[in-house]
C-alpha positions in Angstrom: 5.6 8.1 -18.3 2.3 6.3 -17.7 2.1 2.9 -15.9 -1.1 1.1 -16.8 -2.0 -1.6 -14.3 -5.0 -4.0 -14.8 -5.9 -6.6 -12.1 -8.3 -9.4 -13.2 -10.4 -11.6 -11.0 -11.8 -14.7 -12.7 -15.6 -15.0 -12.4 -17.0 -17.7 -10.1 -16.7 -21.1 -11.6 -14.1 -20.3 -14.2 -10.7 -22.0 -13.8 -7.4 -21.0 -15.1 -7.3 -24.2 -17.3 -10.6 -23.3 -19.1 -10.0 -22.8 -22.9 -11.5 -19.3 -22.8 -8.9 -18.4 -20.0 -6.0 -19.9 -22.0 -7.1 -17.9 -25.0 -7.4 -14.7 -23.1 -3.9 -15.2 -21.5 -2.4 -15.8 -25.0 -4.0 -12.6 -26.2 -2.8 -10.7 -23.1 0.7 -11.9 -23.9 0.4 -10.7 -27.4 -0.6 -7.3 -26.6 3.1 -6.2 -26.0 4.0 -7.2 -29.6 0.8 -5.9 -31.2 0.6 -2.3 -29.6 3.5 -0.2 -30.8 2.8 2.5 -28.2 3.9 0.3 -25.2 7.5 0.7 -23.9 7.2 -2.2 -21.7 4.5 -5.0 -21.2 4.3 -7.6 -18.4 1.6 -10.1 -17.7 1.2 -13.0 -15.4 -0.7 -14.9 -12.8 -0.6 -13.8 -9.2 1.7 -16.1 -7.1 0.3 -15.6 -3.7 -3.4 -16.6 -2.9 -5.2 -14.3 -0.5 -8.8 -13.5 0.0 -8.3 -10.1 -1.5 -6.0 -11.1 -4.2 -6.7 -10.7 -8.0 -5.8 -13.6 -10.3 -4.0 -12.1 -13.2 -2.1 -8.8 -13.8 -1.3 -6.8 -17.0 1.2 -4.0 -16.6 2.2 -1.7 -19.4 4.4 1.3 -19.6 3.6 4.1 -22.1 5.4 7.4 -22.9 2.6 9.7 -22.3 -1.3 10.0 -22.1 -1.6 10.2 -25.9 0.0 6.8 -26.2 -2.3 5.5 -23.6 -5.3 6.6 -25.8 -3.7 5.0 -28.8 -3.2 1.8 -26.7 -6.8 1.7 -25.6 -8.1 2.2 -29.2 -5.8 -0.4 -30.6 -7.9 -3.3 -32.2 -5.7 -6.2 -30.8 -6.0 -4.6 -27.3 -9.7 -4.3 -27.8 -10.1 -7.9 -28.8 -8.0 -8.9 -25.7 -10.3 -6.9 -23.4 -13.4 -8.5 -24.9 -12.0 -11.9 -24.1 -11.2 -10.9 -20.5 -14.5 -9.2 -20.1 -16.2 -12.7 -20.7 -14.3 -14.5 -18.0 -13.4 -11.9 -15.3 -14.0 -8.8 -13.6 -11.2 -6.1 -13.3 -9.9 -2.9 -12.0 -7.5 -0.4 -13.7 -5.2 2.2 -12.5 -3.1 4.6 -14.7 -0.2 6.2 -12.9 1.6 9.2 -14.3 5.3 9.7 -13.1 5.7 12.9 -11.1 
C-alpha cells in the first residue's frame, strides 16, 4: 500500500473564504470519487495553528506504485492540482508500507 500525503500552505494574502480556495477545496473533496485507483481519500483543514503548520491536507491510500502513477495522470486530479497551484505551495510524501 502507498499512502500519498500532500500538505498545502495558502499563499500570503489568500484567505480560506476566497472563491478560488472554496473551489479548490471542492475539487480536492471530489478527487476521492473521481479517481478509481484510490482505496481511501481524506481531505481537510488543519485544526491547530502553529508557525510551522500547513493549512490543508490531502491523504490518499493506493494499492501500489502503478496505481499512484494512474492517480497522478488522472485528469480530475490534474485539474485539482492546477487549482491548488494557483493559491498555495505544497509538499508531498509517498510512503510505501514495509
